[in-house]
C-alpha positions, -999 to 999 in steps of 0.1 A, spaced: -209 283 -672 -210 253 -649 -180 232 -642 -181 197 -625 -155 176 -607 -162 141 -594 -141 121 -569 -153 85 -572 -148 57 -547 -135 79 -519 -127 57 -489 -151 75 -465 -187 70 -455 -211 93 -473 -227 103 -440 -194 117 -427 -185 135 -459 -219 152 -462 -213 171 -430 -184 189 -447 -200 195 -480 -230 212 -464 -207 238 -450 -193 249 -484 -225 251 -505 -232 286 -517 -197 299 -508 -173 315 -533 -147 289 -543 -118 307 -526 -137 310 -493 -147 273 -495 -110 264 -499 -101 285 -468 -129 269 -448 -119 234 -458 -82 241 -450 -91 246 -413 -117 219 -410 -102 190 -389 -119 161 -407 -107 135 -431 -136 144 -455 -123 180 -457 -91 167 -474 -110 147 -499 -135 175 -507 -105 199 -510 -90 177 -537 -123 176 -556 -128 214 -553 -93 221 -565 -99 198 -595 -131 217 -603 -113 251 -601 -85 237 -624 -112 225 -649 -128 259 -649 -95 277 -655 -80 254 -681 -110 241 -700 -134 270 -699 -112 301 -693 -133 312 -663 -119 336 -637 -115 319 -603 -127 350 -584 -162 347 -599 -167 310 -591 -193 299 -565 -200 264 -552 -234 257 -566 -236 221 -555 -215 198 -533 -231 164 -533 -219 131 -517 -235 99 -529 -230 64 -516 -205 42 -535 -201 5 -533 -197 -11 -499 -170 -38 -494 -182 -65 -471 -159 -82 -446 -164 -103 -416 -151 -101 -380 -148 -132 -359 -171 -132 -329 -176 -153 -298 -185 -190 -300 -175 -194 -336 -198 -169 -351 -190 -139 -373 -202 -103 -375 -203 -81 -406 -179 -52 -413 -190 -27 -440 -162 -7 -455 -182 21 -471 -171 44 -500 -187 75 -516 -187 96 -547 -181 134 -542 -194 157 -568 -188 195 -568 -204 219 -593 -190 254 -597 -207 282 -615 -200 319 -624 -237 327 -630 -246 332 -593 -236 365 -578 -212 363 -549 -227 369 -515 -204 369 -485 -217 355 -453 -219 378 -423 -199 369 -393 -221 352 -367 -233 375 -340 -224 364 -305 -256 351 -288 -258 347 -251 -265 313 -238 -291 316 -210 -277 286 -193 -242 298 -190 -230 312 -157 -215 343 -173 -246 352 -193 -269 350 -162 -268 387 -153 -277 397 -118 -304 424 -115 -290 458 -108 -293 471 -72 -322 494 -67 -314 531 -64 -318 546 -29 -351 564 -24 -349 599 -10 -373 607 19 -393 638 11 -425 634 31 -411 635 66 -386 661 79 -354 648 94 -356 647 132 -319 655 137 -321 689 122 -320 718 147 -335 751 136 
Protein backbone atom coordinates (compact mmCIF):
# COMPACT_ATOMS: atom_id res chain seq x y z
CA UNK A 1 0.00 0.00 0.00
CA UNK A 2 1.38 3.39 -0.97
CA UNK A 3 0.53 6.57 0.91
CA UNK A 4 1.22 10.10 -0.35
CA UNK A 5 1.48 13.50 1.25
CA UNK A 6 2.11 16.78 -0.58
CA UNK A 7 3.14 20.13 0.86
CA UNK A 8 2.43 22.71 -1.85
CA UNK A 9 3.86 26.22 -2.10
CA UNK A 10 6.54 25.70 0.56
CA UNK A 11 8.50 28.95 0.94
CA UNK A 12 11.90 27.50 0.15
CA UNK A 13 13.94 26.95 -2.97
CA UNK A 14 13.61 23.45 -4.41
CA UNK A 15 17.40 23.26 -4.70
CA UNK A 16 17.79 23.70 -0.92
CA UNK A 17 15.01 21.27 -0.04
CA UNK A 18 16.30 18.49 -2.32
CA UNK A 19 19.46 18.22 -0.23
CA UNK A 20 17.38 17.14 2.77
CA UNK A 21 15.03 14.80 0.91
CA UNK A 22 17.92 12.86 -0.64
CA UNK A 23 19.04 11.86 2.84
CA UNK A 24 15.74 10.20 3.82
CA UNK A 25 14.95 8.19 0.70
CA UNK A 26 14.88 4.49 1.39
CA UNK A 27 14.88 4.89 5.18
CA UNK A 28 12.17 3.54 7.49
CA UNK A 29 9.73 6.34 8.38
CA UNK A 30 10.72 6.39 12.07
CA UNK A 31 14.43 6.61 11.22
CA UNK A 32 13.72 9.38 8.72
CA UNK A 33 11.92 11.39 11.43
CA UNK A 34 14.90 10.95 13.75
CA UNK A 35 17.31 12.07 11.05
CA UNK A 36 15.23 15.13 10.21
CA UNK A 37 14.89 16.09 13.87
CA UNK A 38 18.66 16.65 14.06
CA UNK A 39 19.19 18.23 10.65
CA UNK A 40 19.89 21.96 11.13
CA UNK A 41 18.14 23.28 8.02
CA UNK A 42 14.86 25.07 7.36
CA UNK A 43 13.95 22.44 4.77
CA UNK A 44 14.15 19.72 7.45
CA UNK A 45 11.23 21.30 9.30
CA UNK A 46 9.10 21.46 6.15
CA UNK A 47 9.94 17.88 5.15
CA UNK A 48 9.18 16.72 8.71
CA UNK A 49 5.69 18.24 8.46
CA UNK A 50 5.09 16.43 5.19
CA UNK A 51 6.43 13.12 6.51
CA UNK A 52 4.29 13.31 9.65
CA UNK A 53 1.26 14.00 7.45
CA UNK A 54 2.04 10.95 5.31
CA UNK A 55 2.38 8.78 8.42
CA UNK A 56 -0.95 10.07 9.74
CA UNK A 57 -2.58 9.33 6.37
CA UNK A 58 -1.27 5.77 6.52
CA UNK A 59 -2.53 5.19 10.06
CA UNK A 60 -5.96 6.79 9.79
CA UNK A 61 -6.99 6.21 6.19
CA UNK A 62 -5.38 2.87 5.40
CA UNK A 63 -4.83 1.18 8.80
CA UNK A 64 -1.14 0.54 8.11
CA UNK A 65 1.34 -0.14 10.92
CA UNK A 66 3.89 2.69 11.21
CA UNK A 67 6.74 0.29 12.00
CA UNK A 68 6.50 -1.22 8.50
CA UNK A 69 6.54 2.07 6.55
CA UNK A 70 9.51 2.99 4.36
CA UNK A 71 10.10 6.27 2.50
CA UNK A 72 9.82 5.18 -1.12
CA UNK A 73 10.07 8.64 -2.68
CA UNK A 74 10.83 12.10 -1.38
CA UNK A 75 10.57 14.50 -4.29
CA UNK A 76 10.83 18.28 -4.38
CA UNK A 77 9.54 20.10 -7.45
CA UNK A 78 9.64 23.77 -8.25
CA UNK A 79 6.61 25.87 -7.43
CA UNK A 80 5.75 29.32 -8.73
CA UNK A 81 8.33 32.06 -8.39
CA UNK A 82 7.24 35.48 -7.11
CA UNK A 83 9.14 38.21 -8.90
CA UNK A 84 10.14 41.38 -7.09
CA UNK A 85 12.63 44.14 -7.86
CA UNK A 86 15.48 45.67 -5.88
CA UNK A 87 16.54 49.27 -6.54
CA UNK A 88 20.08 49.48 -7.88
CA UNK A 89 22.58 52.22 -8.66
CA UNK A 90 21.85 55.03 -11.12
CA UNK A 91 18.10 54.48 -11.20
CA UNK A 92 18.11 50.90 -12.41
CA UNK A 93 16.49 47.87 -10.81
CA UNK A 94 17.58 44.27 -10.29
CA UNK A 95 15.39 41.18 -10.05
CA UNK A 96 14.58 39.30 -6.85
CA UNK A 97 13.11 35.82 -7.25
CA UNK A 98 11.22 34.45 -4.26
CA UNK A 99 11.12 30.76 -5.05
CA UNK A 100 8.70 28.17 -3.73
CA UNK A 101 8.49 24.41 -4.03
CA UNK A 102 6.18 21.41 -3.77
CA UNK A 103 7.34 18.60 -1.45
CA UNK A 104 5.91 15.13 -2.14
CA UNK A 105 6.59 12.11 0.07
CA UNK A 106 5.46 8.57 -0.76
CA UNK A 107 5.51 5.88 1.94
CA UNK A 108 5.06 2.18 1.32
CA UNK A 109 4.93 -1.01 3.35
CA UNK A 110 5.78 -3.24 0.37
CA UNK A 111 9.55 -2.74 0.65
CA UNK A 112 11.40 -4.67 3.34
CA UNK A 113 13.16 -2.54 5.92
CA UNK A 114 16.95 -2.40 5.57
CA UNK A 115 18.86 -0.56 8.26
CA UNK A 116 21.90 1.37 7.15
CA UNK A 117 25.22 0.32 8.57
CA UNK A 118 27.06 2.97 10.57
CA UNK A 119 29.72 4.58 8.44
CA UNK A 120 33.18 3.12 9.01
CA UNK A 121 35.80 5.63 9.98
CA UNK A 122 38.13 6.20 7.08
CA UNK A 123 41.48 7.82 7.49
CA UNK A 124 42.07 10.99 5.56
CA UNK A 125 45.57 10.74 4.06
CA UNK A 126 45.95 14.52 4.23
CA UNK A 127 45.28 14.85 7.94
CA UNK A 128 48.23 15.15 10.30
CA UNK A 129 46.98 12.45 12.66
CA UNK A 130 46.49 9.89 9.89
CA UNK A 131 50.01 10.33 8.52
CA UNK A 132 51.67 7.51 10.42
CA UNK A 133 55.43 7.63 10.80
CA UNK A 134 57.24 4.47 9.75
CA UNK A 135 58.18 2.20 12.63
CA UNK A 136 61.86 2.29 13.65
CA UNK A 137 63.92 -0.59 12.30
CA UNK A 138 64.73 -3.40 14.71
CA UNK A 139 68.40 -3.58 15.78
CA UNK A 140 70.38 -6.13 13.81
CA UNK A 141 72.47 -8.58 15.83
CA UNK A 142 76.06 -9.05 14.69
CA UNK A 143 76.77 -12.72 14.17
CA UNK A 144 79.57 -12.77 11.61
CA UNK A 145 82.37 -11.16 13.62
CA UNK A 146 83.25 -12.08 17.22
CA UNK A 147 83.31 -9.28 19.72
CA UNK A 148 86.77 -7.82 20.31
CA UNK A 149 86.16 -7.05 23.97
CA UNK A 150 85.62 -10.63 25.07
CA UNK A 151 88.54 -12.23 26.92
CA UNK A 152 88.84 -15.97 26.88
